[in-house]
C-alpha positions, 0 to 999 in steps of 0.5 A: 697686638698693638695699634697706633694712629698717625696723621698723614705727616707721620706724627704719632697720635697715640694708641687706639683700640679696634672696637669692631672691624668689617672688611676695609672699615674699622671702628676705633677708639683712641686710648689716653688722648686726654692731655692736660685735662682736655680731650682733642677731637680729630678732624676727619681726613687722611690717617694711618693705622699701624698694627704690630703683632707679637712677632713684631710684624708691622701692617700699615693701613692708610685711609679716611678717618671720620667721627663714628655715627652709630647714634641718631644726632639727638642721642649723639649730642646727649652722649657727647655732652657726657663725654663718653663717645668722643674718642670713637672714630670710623676708619676706612682703609684705602691702601695697605702695606706690611714692612719687610725686614729693611722696614720697606713698605710692601703693598698688600691687597686692601680688599683681602684685609681680615683684621 
């Protein structure tokens, strides 16, 4: 399956890899977000994740995205200076849908997400 990140206005921000997932919270890593030699950090806020599986079924999660903070601040600043972790984010789903054949959003219970 593939997963893409969109901002709240529906603009595609590129493919992401789900590193780990537990309930409504996922840790994602942006893939190929380096443009013209620069890496653009995302501002925390409202985003959407869109998953597409082999059968072309689409599931959309809407929620809060923030920088992933597993490391202590000291370690994180050292890691960030090396540029190794600045593509990792935490995403907490608030709403979920699947797209029907007419591409109309059908609500999914966000508490039952098992991705």
